[in-house]
C-alpha positions in Angstrom: 0.1 0.0 0.0 2.9 2.3 0.8 4.5 1.7 -2.4 1.3 2.4 -4.3 0.9 5.7 -2.6 4.5 6.7 -3.4 3.9 5.8 -7.1 0.8 8.0 -7.2 2.6 10.8 -5.5 5.4 10.5 -8.0 2.9 10.7 -10.9 1.2 13.7 -9.4 4.5 15.5 -9.0 5.4 14.7 -12.6 2.0 15.9 -13.8 2.4 19.0 -11.8 5.8 19.7 -13.3 4.5 19.0 -16.9 1.2 21.0 -16.6 2.5 23.8 -14.5 3.8 26.0 -17.4 0.6 25.6 -19.3 -1.5 26.5 -16.2 0.7 29.5 -15.4 0.5 30.6 -19.1 -3.3 30.2 -19.1 -3.6 32.4 -15.8 -1.3 35.0 -17.2 -2.8 35.3 -20.8 -6.6 34.5 -20.2 -8.7 36.7 -22.3 -12.3 37.0 -23.3 -12.1 33.7 -25.3 -10.8 30.7 -23.6 -7.6 29.0 -25.1 -8.3 26.3 -27.6 -11.5 28.1 -28.7 -11.9 30.2 -31.9 -14.7 32.5 -32.7 -15.8 32.6 -36.3 -12.6 30.9 -37.4 -10.5 33.6 -35.6 -8.0 32.9 -32.7 -8.2 36.0 -30.5 -5.6 34.6 -27.9 -5.7 36.9 -24.9 -7.8 39.7 -26.4 -10.2 41.5 -24.1 -13.9 41.5 -24.8 -13.8 45.0 -26.2 -11.0 44.0 -28.6 -12.9 41.0 -29.7 -16.0 43.0 -30.3 -14.2 45.8 -32.2 -12.3 43.3 -34.4 -15.4 41.3 -35.4 -17.5 44.3 -36.0 -14.8 45.9 -38.1 -14.1 42.8 -40.2 -17.6 41.9 -40.9 -18.6 45.3 -41.8 -16.3 45.3 -44.8 -18.2 45.2 -48.1 -18.5 41.9 -50.0 -17.6 41.7 -53.7 -20.5 39.8 -55.3 -19.9 38.5 -58.9 -22.7 37.7 -61.3 -20.5 36.0 -64.0 -18.0 38.7 -64.8 -20.1 41.5 -63.3 -18.7 42.8 -59.9 -21.2 44.3 -57.5 -20.2 45.7 -54.1 -22.6 44.8 -51.3 -22.3 46.6 -48.0 -23.6 44.5 -45.1 -25.5 47.5 -43.6 -27.7 47.4 -46.7 -29.2 44.0 -45.4 -29.4 45.0 -41.7 -26.4 42.7 -41.1 -25.1 42.8 -37.5 -22.7 40.3 -35.8 -23.9 39.1 -32.4 -20.6 39.2 -30.5 -22.1 38.8 -26.9 -23.8 35.5 -28.0 -20.6 34.1 -29.5 -18.6 35.2 -26.4 -21.1 33.5 -24.1 -20.9 30.3 -26.2 -17.1 30.4 -26.3 -16.8 30.8 -22.5 -19.2 27.9 -22.1 -16.4 25.6 -23.3 -14.1 26.7 -20.6 -14.4 23.5 -18.4 -11.8 21.5 -16.6 -12.0 18.7 -19.0 -11.5 21.1 -21.9 -8.5 22.7 -20.1 -6.9 19.3 -19.2 -7.1 18.1 -22.8 -5.6 21.3 -23.9 -2.8 21.2 -21.4 -1.9 17.5 -21.8 -1.8 18.1 -25.6 0.6 20.9 -25.2 2.8 19.0 -22.8 3.0 16.1 -25.3 3.5 18.6 -28.2 0.2 17.2 -29.7 -2.3 20.0 -29.2 -6.0 19.0 -29.9 -7.9 20.7 -32.6 -9.5 24.0 -31.5 -13.3 24.4 -30.8 -14.8 26.7 -33.3 -17.7 28.8 -32.3 -19.8 29.6 -35.4 -20.7 33.1 -36.5 -23.8 34.4 -34.8 -25.5 37.3 -36.6 -28.7 39.1 -37.4 -29.8 39.6 -41.1 -33.0 40.9 -42.8 -33.5 37.9 -45.3 -36.3 40.0 -47.1 -33.8 42.7 -47.9 -31.4 40.1 -49.1 -33.9 38.4 -51.4 -35.0 41.9 -52.7 -31.4 42.9 -53.4 -30.8 39.5 -55.3 -34.1 40.0 -57.2 -32.8 43.4 -58.3 -29.6 41.8 -59.4 -31.4 39.2 -61.4 -33.6 41.9 -63.0 -30.4 43.8 -64.1 -28.4 40.9 -65.3 -30.5 38.0 -66.1 -30.9 37.4 -69.9 -33.7 35.6 -71.4 -32.7 33.0 -74.1 -33.1 34.3 -77.6 -35.1 32.1 -80.0 -33.7 31.2 -83.4 -34.9 33.7 -86.1 -35.3 33.6 -89.8 -32.9 36.0 -91.5 -33.6 35.8 -95.2 -33.9 33.2 -97.9 -30.1 33.7 -98.6 -28.9 33.7 -95.0 -31.3 31.0 -93.6 -32.0 30.8 -89.9 -29.8 32.2 -87.1 -29.7 29.7 -84.2 -31.0 30.7 -80.8 -28.7 31.9 -78.0 -28.8 30.6 -74.4 -29.9 32.9 -71.5 -28.8 33.4 -68.0 -30.9 33.1 -64.9 -29.9 33.7 -61.2 -30.5 30.6 -58.9 -31.8 32.7 -55.9 -31.8 30.1 -53.1 -28.2 28.8 -54.0 -27.0 32.4 -54.4 -28.6 33.5 -51.1 -26.6 30.8 -49.4 -23.3 32.0 -50.9 -23.9 35.7 -50.1 -24.7 34.8 -46.5 -21.4 32.7 -46.3 -19.4 35.7 -47.6 -21.1 38.1 -45.2 -20.1 35.9 -42.3 -16.6 35.1 -43.4 -14.0 37.7 -42.1 -11.4 36.3 -44.4 -12.9 35.9 -47.9 -15.3 38.8 -48.7 -16.2 37.5 -52.0 -19.3 35.6 -53.3 -19.8 34.2 -56.7 -23.6 34.0 -57.5 -25.0 30.8 -58.9 -26.1 31.6 -62.4 -27.8 28.8 -64.5 -27.7 28.7 -68.3 -31.2 28.6 -69.9 -31.4 27.1 -73.3 -33.3 28.7 -76.1 -36.6 27.2 -77.2 -36.3 24.6 -79.9 -36.8 25.8 -83.6 -40.3 25.2 -84.9 -42.1 25.4 -88.2 -42.8 29.1 -87.7 -39.3 30.0 -88.7 -39.4 27.9 -91.8 -42.8 29.4 -92.6 -41.3 32.9 -92.5 -38.6 32.0 -95.0 -41.1 30.2 -97.2 -43.5 33.2 -97.1 -40.7 35.5 -98.1 -39.7 33.3 -101.0 -43.2 32.9 -102.0 -43.7 36.6 -102.2 -40.9 36.8 -104.9 -42.8 34.4 -107.1 -45.2 36.3 -109.6 -47.9 33.6 -109.1 -49.6 32.0 -106.1 -47.6 29.5 -104.1 -49.2 26.7 -102.1 -47.2 24.7 -99.6 -48.1 22.1 -97.1 -45.5 20.5 -94.8 -46.0 17.9 -92.0 -43.0 16.9 -89.7 -43.9 13.4 -88.7 -41.6 13.0 -85.6 -42.9 16.1 -83.9 -46.4 16.5 -85.6 -45.7 20.1 -86.4 -47.3 21.3 -89.6 -47.5 24.4 -91.7 -49.5 25.5 -94.7 -49.2 28.5 -97.1 -52.3 29.1 -99.1 -53.4 25.8 -98.1 -57.0 26.5 -99.0 -56.2 28.0 -102.5 -57.6 26.0 -105.4 -55.0 25.0 -108.0 -55.1 23.2 -111.2 -52.9 20.3 -110.3 -52.4 18.5 -113.7 -49.0 17.1 -113.0 -49.5 16.8 -109.2 -52.5 14.6 -109.7 -50.5 12.1 -111.5 -48.9 11.2 -108.2 -52.3 10.8 -106.7 -53.2 8.4 -109.6 -50.2 6.3 -108.9 -51.0 6.1 -105.2 -54.5 5.0 -106.0 -53.1 2.5 -108.6 -50.9 0.8 -106.0 -53.8 0.7 -103.6 -55.7 -1.2 -106.4 -53.0 -3.7 -107.2 -52.6 -6.8 -105.4 -49.1 -7.6 -106.7 -46.2 -5.9 -108.3 -47.2 -4.2 -111.7 -46.7 -6.2 -114.8 -44.2 -5.0 -117.6 -47.0 -3.2 -119.5 -48.3 -1.4 -116.4 -44.7 -0.5 -115.3 -44.2 1.0 -118.7 -47.3 3.2 -118.3 -46.2 4.3 -114.9 -42.7 5.3 -116.3 -44.3 7.2 -119.1 -46.7 9.0 -116.8 -44.0 10.0 -114.3 -41.0 10.7 -116.5 -42.7 11.9 -119.7 -45.8 13.6 -118.1 -48.0 11.5 -120.4 -51.7 12.2 -120.3 -52.5 9.1 -122.5 -50.7 6.9 -120.1 -52.2 8.5 -117.1 -55.7 7.9 -118.6 -54.9 4.2 -119.0 -53.9 3.9 -115.4 -57.2 5.5 -114.5 -58.9 2.9 -116.5 -56.9 0.2 -114.7 -58.1 1.7 -111.4 -61.7 1.8 -112.7 -61.7 -1.7 -114.0 -61.5 -0.6 -117.7 -63.5 2.7 -117.2 -61.2 5.8 -116.8 -64.2 7.9 -115.5 -64.8 5.2 -112.8 -61.1 5.5 -112.0 -61.6 9.3 -111.5 -64.5 8.6 -109.1 -62.4 6.0 -107.1 -59.6 8.5 -106.8 -61.8 11.4 -105.6 -63.4 9.0 -103.0 -59.9 8.2 -101.7 -59.1 11.9 -101.5 -62.3 12.4 -99.4 -61.3 9.6 -97.1 -57.9 11.3 -96.5 -59.6 14.5 -95.6 -58.6 16.3 -98.8 -62.1 18.0 -99.4 -60.7 20.4 -102.0 -58.6 17.9 -104.0 -60.2 16.2 -107.0 -60.2 15.3 -110.6 -63.2 16.4 -112.7 -62.5 14.0 -115.5 -59.7 12.0 -117.3 -57.1 14.1 -119.0 -58.1 16.0 -122.1 -61.8 15.3 -121.5 -64.5 17.8 -120.5 -65.9 17.0 -117.1 -68.7 18.0 -114.8 -68.4 21.2 -112.6 -67.0 20.4 -109.1 -67.4 22.7 -106.1 -65.1 22.6 -103.1 -65.0 24.5 -99.8 -61.9 26.3 -101.0 -63.0 29.0 -103.5 -64.9 31.7 -101.6 -62.9 31.5 -98.3 -59.6 31.5 -100.3 -60.6 34.6 -102.4 -61.6 36.4 -99.2 -58.4 35.7 -97.6 -56.4 36.9 -100.6 -58.5 40.1 -100.8 -58.1 40.7 -97.0 -54.3 40.4 -97.3 -53.8 42.1 -100.5 -56.4 44.9 -101.2 -55.0 48.3 -100.5 -56.8 51.7 -99.7 -57.1 52.7 -103.4 -57.9 49.4 -104.9 -61.2 48.3 -106.5 -63.0 45.0 -106.3 -65.6 43.7 -108.8 -67.6 40.5 -108.1 -69.0 38.3 -110.8 -72.6 37.1 -110.7 -73.8 36.6 -107.0 -70.4 36.0 -105.6 -70.2 39.3 -103.4 -72.3 38.1 -100.5 -70.4 34.8 -99.8 -67.0 36.1 -100.3 -67.5 39.3 -98.2 -69.0 37.0 -95.5 -65.7 35.2 -95.2 -63.8 38.5 -95.7 -65.3 39.8 -92.4 -63.7 36.9 -90.6 -60.4 38.7 -91.0 -61.7 42.0 -89.8 -64.0 45.0 -91.0 -64.4 45.4 -94.7 -62.2 48.2 -96.1 -63.7 51.5 -97.2 -62.8 50.9 -100.9 -65.1 50.5 -104.0 -66.6 47.0 -103.9 -69.2 46.3 -106.4 -70.9 43.5 -108.4 -70.9 43.6 -112.2 -73.4 44.5 -113.4 -74.0 47.0 -110.6 -77.8 46.4 -110.5 -77.1 42.9 -108.8 -76.2 44.8 -105.6 -79.7 46.5 -105.9 -81.6 43.1 -106.0 -79.2 40.5 -104.6 -80.1 37.0 -105.8 -81.1 37.8 -109.4 -78.5 37.7 -112.2 -80.8 38.8 -115.1 -81.4 37.2 -118.5 -78.0 36.3 -119.8 -79.2 34.9 -123.1 -81.0 38.0 -124.4 -79.1 39.9 -127.3 -80.3 43.3 -125.8 -78.7 42.2 -122.5 -75.3 41.7 -124.1 -75.4 45.2 -125.5 -76.4 46.6 -122.1 -73.6 44.8 -120.5 -71.1 46.4 -123.0 -72.5 49.8 -122.1 -72.2 49.1 -118.3 -68.7 47.9 -118.8 -67.8 51.1 -120.7 -69.2 53.2 -117.8 -67.0 51.2 -115.3 -63.8 51.9 -117.4 -64.7 55.6 -117.6 -65.0 55.7 -113.8 -61.8 53.6 -113.4 -59.9 56.0 -115.7 -60.6 58.9 -113.4 -59.8 56.9 -110.2 -56.4 55.6 -111.7 -55.6 59.1 -112.8 -56.0 60.2 -109.2 -54.5 57.1 -107.7 -51.8 55.7 -109.9 -51.1 52.8 -107.5 -54.7 51.5 -107.7 -55.3 48.0 -108.7 -58.5 46.2 -109.9 -59.3 42.8 -108.3 -62.0 40.9 -110.4 -63.7 37.7 -109.3 -65.0 36.3 -112.6 -66.8 33.3 -114.1 -65.1 32.7 -117.4 -68.2 30.8 -118.5 -70.4 33.8 -118.3 -70.7 36.6 -120.7 -70.9 39.5 -118.1 -67.6 38.4 -116.6 -66.0 38.1 -120.0 -67.2 41.5 -121.2 -65.7 43.3 -118.2 -62.4 41.3 -118.1 -61.8 41.9 -121.9 -62.4 45.7 -121.3 -59.9 45.7 -118.5 -57.3 43.8 -120.5 -57.5 46.5 -123.2 -56.5 49.2 -120.7 -54.0 47.3 -118.6 -50.3 48.2 -118.4 -49.4 44.6 -118.1 -51.1 41.1 -118.3 -53.3 40.4 -115.3 -52.0 38.3 -112.4 -54.0 35.3 -111.7 -54.5 34.7 -107.9 -57.0 31.9 -107.9 -58.4 29.5 -110.5 -60.9 26.6 -110.3 -62.1 24.5 -113.2 -65.6 25.5 -112.5 -67.5 28.1 -110.4 -70.4 25.9 -109.1 -72.1 27.4 -106.1 -69.4 30.1 -105.6 -70.5 32.0 -108.8 -66.9 32.6 -109.9 -63.9 30.4 -110.8 -61.0 32.8 -110.9 -59.6 35.9 -109.2 -57.3 38.2 -111.2 -55.7 41.5 -110.4 -55.2 44.3 -113.1 -53.0 47.2 -113.2 -54.4 49.8 -115.4 -52.7 52.3 -117.8 -54.3 55.7 -117.1 -53.7 56.9 -120.7 -55.1 53.7 -122.4 -58.2 54.0 -120.1 -58.7 57.6 -121.2 -58.4 56.7 -124.9 -60.8 53.8 -124.7 -63.2 55.9 -122.7 -63.0 58.7 -125.4 -63.7 56.1 -128.2 
């Protein structure tokens, strides 16, 4: 027992000798922050409470350099109501000044293996609403929306879209707070996300096609369908065209629907002639094959297939080079109205054949109010009693129509003299005398051949089968009027 006491006493003496320097140093240098404790990552040693307070307040009042990409913005903590809570941090630091903490510290120093310091995190007050408002202002100043692709010109094509930039507010808020509470690194790089431009769509292609179509002296019709995305576009999709060559593709499609096997050599020869040599005879023979020997029956089968596909305005009236019945489609009146709505200017004139004015202007109103320009039926008396065309077969009627056409030319000569840019739009039925009389008179006083905007093989219930636009020669109109 005595030996044990001697051993313990020896150990105590050794421990006292080893720990005495650390204890004496602790007593002599003790400050506001216990040894082995750091406040906000800073070691204050023996600094007094006043010194700690002054140092932390000064360091954390320094502005923070905030970067939005390469844009540098200075942020002063006072703008956000930022205040460091020194008393709270000192109280937390002093709470670590326990016997156990001091023994661990002194033993480590004696063994030259000091323990890692205890770090008291930064305590502060901050108005988060002000911070979010400041970040929102930064976003408003520097965020950039992605720019979509745009059509340049037919020659230049399409310019690809450009990505944009958008501030990630939650992630950026955390970085700003970290910088505000860091006495060493007063820098914050905001989190900016790249936003991709919207994918290109058919509208861009439509713009280029519209521009190219405007350079063509006739009327262009285009229909495109992108199968993978389902996007589609049409330009003048409702305009009625004479599709002599195009219909041969439809004939081939219907032929292969009819055949149960590969075409024999004779049929293959007819197909080759139809496609490569634009043969109408061979096309009619293919129609006969479709119609079981009757080309007219083949036409009917083809038209029925077009209806099943939803192509209500696509048809063949008869085999090639043969007269056929009149066919009406939903295209004519609506298409004419759209063309007039988009093309008729403030000084232009519109003449309607037969009873076509009412249906065309009904569709025209779908595009907006009718313009305050001269719009009249020919002959004018139709507007006085709509629904009655008069007796077209009477010889006296023909003479009367010649006189009425001359009156219109006389009026037009004065109108064109006052408005040289005026054009005359005529909806006519080339199977009716009244239309032909007016059109022939207009051709005599035109400065150039009329431009055809719309044509259909027959007028049907629309009362017209073509739309032409004339540019008159004022001098020629005056000479014809004088005669």
